[in-house]
Each structure stands twice: as structure tokens, then as C-alpha cells.
N, C-alpha and C positions, 0 to 999 in steps of 0.2 A: 556635522558640517563637513564640507569638502574643502580642504586647505591645500593650496598650491604654494610651495615654499621656493623662494629664489635666493640662493646664497652660494658663495664660494667656500663658506666655512662648514664643511661637512666631509666625512671620510670618503675616500675613493680608493679603487684598487691599488693605486700607486702609493697612497698615503692613508693607510687604514687607521692610524691613530690621530688623524686630523680632527680638531675641534670636537672633542668628545662631549663638551657641554651641550652643543647643539644636537649631537646624536642622541643624547639622553633625553633632552627636552622634546625633540620631535618624536622620539619613541613613545614618550608619555602622552603626547597629543594623539598619536596613532592608536593608542589603547582604546580610545572611545570615539574616534573620528577617522574619516578617510583622509590620508595625507599622501601627497606626491611631492617629490623634490627635484628641482633643476639646480644642479651644482656644477657649473663649468670648471674646467681645469685649465689653468694658464698654460699656454703652449710652451713657455719657457720651462716650467716645472716638468711637463710631460716629456719634453725633449731630453732634459737632464736625467730624469729617472729612467727613461727608455735606454739612454746611453749607458747608464749604470746597470743595465740588465733586467729592468722590469719588463714584464710581458705586456702585450697589447690588450686593450679593452675588447670586450666582445663586440661583434657586429651590431651596429645600431647604437653603441655606447650606452646601453641601458643595463642596469644591474639591480639587485635587491639588497637592501641593508636593513636588517631587523624587520623584514617583511614589508618594507616601504619601497616602492618603485622609484628609482633614482636615475635621472638622465644626466650624462656628463658631456655636454657639448664642449668643444675646444674654444677657449677664450683667447682670441687673437688680438694683439695690441703691439704697438712699437715700444719696446722697453726704454724706460727712463726719459722719454720725451712725450710731448703732447698730452700731459697728464689731465689737462682740462677736458680732453676728449675721451678719456677712458670710459665714461658712461656710455658714450655713443658706440665705442668698440664693444663694450660688454653687451649692450642691447642688440647690436647686430649679430654678435656671436650666439645669442640664445633665442633670437626672435622666432626662428623656425620651430625650435623645440617648444617654446612657449605657446605659439599658435596651435601646435598639435595637441598640447596638454589641455588648452582651453576647449578644443573641439572634442577630445576623447574623454578627458577626466571631468570636465564641466565643473570647475571649482566655484564655490560660493565666495571665496575671498582669497586674495594673494597676500602672503607674508614674506617680506624682504628682510633678510638678516644681514646687517652691515650697511651703513648709510650710503657709501659711494665707493665704487660704481654700482654695486649690486642693487642697493635700494633705489637709486635714481632710475636704473633700467627697469626695475620692477614697477615703479610708479608709472612711468611713461607707457609701458606695455599694458598694464592693467587698465589705465585710463582709455587707451585705444580700444580695449576689449569691453569697456563698460563695467569693469569689476571693481569692487572696493579693495583697497590695499592698505595694509598696516606695515610699518617698518619697526624693526627691533634694532636698537643701537646698543653698542657694547662698551664704549669708552673711547679708545684711541680714534675710532672713526669720526668722533665729534670733538674730542678734547685736545687733539694735537694738530689742529689745522692752522695754528697761528703763522707758521712759516710756509704754508702751502696755499696761497691765494687762488691757484687754479682749481683747487678742490672746494674751497669755501662756498663759492657761488652755487655750483650744482648740488652740494650737500644741503645747503639751505633751501634750494628749490624743492628737492625731494622731500625734506621734512615738512615743509609748508603745504605741499600738495597731497600728502598722504592723508587718508581718512583717520589715522591714528598713529601714535608713536609710542612704542614700549621702551622705557629706559630701565636699566638694571639698578639704578640708585637715584636718590633724591638729588645728589650733586649733578648727575648726568641729565636728569629731568630739567634742572635749572639751566644747564648749558643748551639743551634743545630749545627751551623757551627764548633764549637770547637770540635765536635765529628768527624770531617772530612767529613761532608756533603757538597757537592758542593753548593755554594751560589745560583747558578742558579736553583737549585731544591728546594729552600726554598722560600715560599711566606708568607708575613705578611698579614693576613686578620683579622682585628679587628671584634669582635663580635657586633651584633646588639642589639637593645633594642625595646621592645614592647611599643612604645610611646603612643599607645591608652590606655594602662593600667598604665604606669608610666608617670605621668604628674603632674603639680602643683595642689594643692587643699588647702582648708581651714584647718589650723592646729587644731583649736578647734574642728571642726567637725570630723576630723580624730581621735583625742584623744578619743572623745566620742564613736566612732565606735569600737575602739580596747580596750576600757575599762580603759583608763588611767585617774586617778583622782588625785587631789591634786595640790599643787603649786610647783614651782621650775623648773629648767631646765630639759628637757628630752634628754637623750643620748640614742642612739640605736646602737646596733651591730647586724648584720645578717650574719650568716655563721655557719660552723661546729665548734663544741667545741673540737678542736684538736690543738696540739702544734704549727703547722706551722702558724696558724691564730693569734697567740699572745694573746689569750684570757686571759692567766695568767697575761700578762703585763697589760692588761686593768683593771683587778681586782686590781692590785697593784696601778695603776694610780688613780682608784676610791678611794682607801684608802688615797692617798695624797690629793685628792680633799676634802674628808670629813674632814681631819685634818686641812685643810686650811679654813674650814667653808663654802665651796661652797654648796649651796642648789640644789640638783639634784636627779634624779633617773635614773639609767642606766638599760635598758632592753636588755638582751642578748637573741636573737632569734636564736634557733637552738638546735642541740643535738650532742653528740659525746662522745668520750672516757674520756675527761677531766671533765665531769660534776661533778663526785664525788669529785675530787680534788678541783674544783672551789667552790663547796658548803662548803667544810671544810675551805678553805681560806677565803671565805666571812664571815663565822662565826667567825673565829679567829680575823678578822679585825673589827668585829661588824658592818658589812655592810648589814645585812639582810633587812633593810628597804630602802636601797639605791641601791642595785644591785639585780635585779630580773632575775633569770634564767627562761625565759618564755617558753622554749621549742620550737619545730618547729611550724610554722604557714603555712596555705595554701598560695600558691604563689599569688593568687588574693588578699590576705589581705596585702601583703607586701607594696604596695604603701601607704596605710594609716599609716604604721609604719614609713616610710620615712617622710611623711608629718607631722606626730606628733612630730618629733624630732627637737630640736634646732640644734643638731649636730648628724651626723652619724659618727661612729668611727670604723676604720679598722686598728688594730695594727699588721698586719701580719709580719712574719719573711721572707716570700718569696711569690711572686705572679707572675702570668702571667699578664693578664689584668682582674681584678676582675669585674664581671658584676654588683656587688652590688654598685660599685662607679658610673658606668654608669647610673644605675637605680636611685641612689640618685640624680645625676645631672639632670636627666630627670624630677624628681619631684621638682627641685628647692631647694633641701636640701644641705646645706654646709656640709663639712666633714673634719675630721682630719684622716690622714692615714700615714702609714709607707712609707718612700722613698725607695722602693724596686721594683725590676722587672720592669714591664711596667707601673707602676702607674704614674711616672713622665711624660710619654708620653700622658696621658689622662687628666692630672690635669687642662689643659687649657679649657677643655670642661665643667667644673663646677667650683664651688667655694671651692677649696680644699687647705688645709694647710698640708704640709708634714713634718714628723719628722723622726729621726733615729729609726730603729727598736730596740726592746728590752729595750728601755730607758723609764721606767715608769715615771720618773721625768719630762723628756722633754714632754712626752705625756700629763701629767697632766697640765703642765704649758701652753701648747698650747691650751688645752681645756679651761682653765681658761681665757686666753687672748681672745679667740673667744667668750665665753659666756659674757664677759664684754663689747663687742661691742653693739651698739644700735640695738634693735630688727629689725628695718627696714632694716638694712644693712646685715642681716643674710639670707635674701631670695632673690632669683633672679628668673627670669621668666621661668627657665628650659632650659637646653641646647638643641640645635638642634643636635640630635644624629642620626646615621645611623640606619635604620630599619633592622629587620631580613631578609626581602626580599632583601635589598641591599647587605647585607653580603653574603647571599646565592647565589646571582647572581655572585658575585666575586669568590666564592668557585667553582661554576659550571665551570667557565672559566678555572680555574686551573685544575680541574678534566679532562676537555676535553683536555687540553694541555698535561696532563700526559698520557692520552689514546693514543694520536697521537704519542708522543715520544716513548711510549712502543711499538707501532706497527712498528715504524721505526727501533727500536733497534734489535739486533740479538736475537733470541730466548734464553731464560734462560734455563739452565740445570734443569731437573726435580729433 
């Protein structure tokens, strides 16, 4: 197949560590099929990164990533206003690039990754070109729209008009169907894991490699520092652990809009020596962070199926996570304890209970998880099905 992918969730020269889960899955698709990617970069991100010293993109804004040709048009939009029109801004920003890809690459199918504005733009452009289109939804793009009515309408339009929708969990599939999408056009396809990279290893050696020193339990969080991930709840739980006399250090790996707020709250609680905002880390270093941890902690308010829990399980690292989204669907794959979201007291209590268990009981051999190739093979079957159904259907109006 020839697959044209439209998404902002992909690495670019300014953000090489962006959305590694898509990089890995698209790479697995490209192992047996022709793949091209259109991944626009928000003008606000590009301006900030260029201001901080990042170099310019090459002429034509086209690069290669893992052998895949990637176009990076500029996504132009008015920040914080007119959110109901972001789909139109996204479509306008990529339209010329999309039309060129249709003429030169001649795709069999369009795959949009993220419902809105990416997926909405992908659907409308694919329809105009007479191409089948499948959307992949990840979690927050569908599950956190309750307070965002300007996004609900176009998100529902995109999901209903697509030839198929890929959901990463049963919980997310049910949410998609509540938008009026026929259940026969929704497929649950769990993400894969690079088990050659994420696998068990010696904790002491891992701590030495990532630079962790000292005694006490090591807690690790990996993800964006944004409200939906519950990182503020984790800091409050760390405050309760400290007041209870627990000896620990919590390393928060990632970056995001809440960093300043977290820094202030950590200082207010006197946790500077116990909670470390360690910033983003290269993807290849993450297995050692999992191996170094007594516990991985993910206190999210909403999730699809978080890859970090699959990766922790592949490394044999137990975790404490929120009982939200698709997390209960994968808890049996690893050694996880689930708690109610936003409850810092319950989170702290569960962490204490887990740390009190004998050390030998905290590690297991690493879960047998599906690979990226296995997940990609399932996705290909669904894309092929969407292409066949599209050809059988009556032509769509231009």
C-alpha cells in the first residue's frame, strides 16, 4: 500500500523526540509499505525554538526520518482564540503540500493521527481528492472535550465521515461510538513496544548510567508536564510521602506548560531535594529510567493506553497509575496498582504500600508485549479493509 499520513504528532528537526510512539509505528508500517508523512509545525513552536537557537529547516521544508519522506509545512493559527476554526487553519496550512503529495506520491489511503484539527483536515482533504481516509485517535483528542464545545462538533464530524477509526483501547472505542460512529467502522488496535529496547536490566547499573546517586526509593514519572497527566497531583502526593517520613526521590522526566507551576509548588512544600524536574531525555535512555525505579508513577486524569505503562511492564518495573481510560485494559500485562485520579492521598498511600513490600517482590521478568510490527500488521489489514469499502461505496460529493 501507499499510505499518506497527516499528523502533528511526529518528530521534526526542532523536536526530534516528539511523539516517538508514532515514529515507531510509522517506521513499522514503512518496513513493508510506502509511507509519506505530512507533519505541520505550529508557527508558535517554531518561533520559540528558533528564538532559542534552533536552526532553520532545509529549503522546501522536506526531510527524511527513518527513511520516510516528511514534509513540515507551517501550521498558522491565532493562538488561544477561534478554536472551532483550527481545523480550517490546519487544512489551509497543509493543503498545498497535501495536493502535491496526492499528485506525486499517489497514495492509496490517507491516515490521520489525532482527531482534531489534524483528522478533520485529513478527512476533508481526502474527500476532495476522492481518497479513503482512516483516523487514529489516541485518548485526550476524544476523551477531554467536555469543556471544549468548539472542538466537539468538528471532532464528531471527522469521526463520522472517516472510512474507519482506529482506537487504542476499548474504552476509547466506546467514546468514539458515542459520537455516532458505526461500531463496524471502529477497530481497537493496541500499540506495540520495542522490546529490543525496553526489557529488564540491572537497577544499580541503570542508576549509574542515568546519574542517580544516594539512598532511598526511586520514583519515576515520564511524560509531558501538562494538566491531563496529573503531574500536580504527583507533587502533592510526594508532599504527603515526605510528611510521612518516606525516604525517596521522584524524578519527573519531560517538559511542558506546568513546569513553572510545579517548580513553585515543589519549593512551597520544601521538596527540592525529593522531587527533581529532570527535563526531557532521549528515547533510548528511557529504559534505564524505568529500570532504575522502584516504582513508575502515572497519575493521569485521562488516557487512551499510555505507552509508558507498556514500556514499564516490558522493563519489569511495577507501577502505580490512575484508573482511567484504557489503563485497566492493560494492567494484567504488568505489575500495576490502580488508584482513583486526582486523589493525592490515595496515590501517596498506594505508593507507600508498594514501597513497603519486599524488594524481590517488586520485580518481575518483563511482560510479553506485542511488537510494533505486530501492531502495524493489524493496522494494515484495517487500512486495506477501508480501501475496499471505500471503492464499493458510492462516490462522495466533491
